C-alpha angles and dihedrals in degrees: 000000000000119000112233119203134174110254136184091252096041128281125351118212111199124187127196106179112213121195127203091275089066094238124120112258103183140337136216137174142182138177123232132184092237135039092231093058090047092053093046092051092047093056093047095043093048092055091047090053092048092052091048091051093049089050096048105107090200090076088076091067111089131183091256091055090049095049093051096045091047091051091051100041110023108028095059089063091062135080107250091031092151093058094044091052091052090051093048091051091049090056088071089067096051133086096273130130091252096164095043121107113258089234090061100047109113134197085253090062089055093045092053088049089052094049093047093050090051089072093063110023141043123265092250089059093050091051091053092048093051091048090054093047089050091053090053091048092047092051090049091052101041103032109024099028091223098137140017104228142018110246092198092068090071097048121093112234124216113269112274113259118254116268116257115253099183115139122184115239121225092245089055093049091050092049091051091048092051091052089049092055094243117176119192114241092007127115117244114267098175139033089252089060089045090055089048091055090047091052091050091051090048088055091049098046109020091232117161122246093254092048091052097044091046094046112123127200091239087064094055115094135176096280107004147031120234115218109194093187126036137165090266090056091241127105118248138195115219115205115226123218119213090261091051090051090052090053091051093047089055090053092061110120095021093101130001097221111014121054095222101018092216129121119233093245091051092046091055093045094049091046091055093044092055092043089057092046089052090053091240131134144164099066137082135200092266089061087072085072091054088048094049093049091051091049098044092045087073090061107037138041121257096257090049090051089052089055092050095049097037097244117156090189119058089211088077088069089065090053094051100032103083109162120175116250091244090057090055090046089056090054090053090056 
């Protein structure tokens, strides 16, 4: 029923149409000189809005429908499609208004989801989940025309986590190499030794785990590696130093197609196994990229470093370049 309030110009009739879900669908208001006119308009307008809402075909599209269609049509076009599909499927087990029409989902629904997830996962995970939900809503709004606004844009996300600043020390690298059975100048004879060679090339080039494990011999040239697919979605040429070239030369014959012949998941598992055997902790494989950036920054300018690592924003250099204070003190003299 319309709400009638006394107004400077007469009486104001305000309508907030509520559907069976209990969420506001639309609002309308108008001012009349008399209360009777305001009430009459309120009854008529409310019925008109109810008829429009019942006739809106978009009300058939629920969040569950959107998640499943997005997973089948949009996710396969992305890198990391498998993981995105898993996350979208997991959404159906969380506290989300899955059977609610997209038109009726409000920022409050997303905020409740955020607060509920905060009891079980870290803020970084919640941020990633809200970003994915927002992408689904945005696609529904822009491409499929199933909704008028994105409710995620009005929800505060958890603060982003602090960037990692872990740099491997030389004594840690040497201990890891020893546990992997690495022999200088020798060709690899085991997967542990192949992981050691892969780690050394990561430290020399700053390449990611997926880029290293996916590197094929046909992509290796005299002075560089060509990466046709990277995390940023753009191809990249990685320059190779003389030491990096020697490492690659020693890998010849290990695998006919792939340089290291190791899958990304296996590389991470083996790296963690040897780290544990070495009695070390506090660093991950990705920290080799931080270490490489810190080492290479002593040899090349910032813009050259960005080209090597594939950064379009020079600010990324400040995230990955993590020198020790004593190192900076030595530069000062």
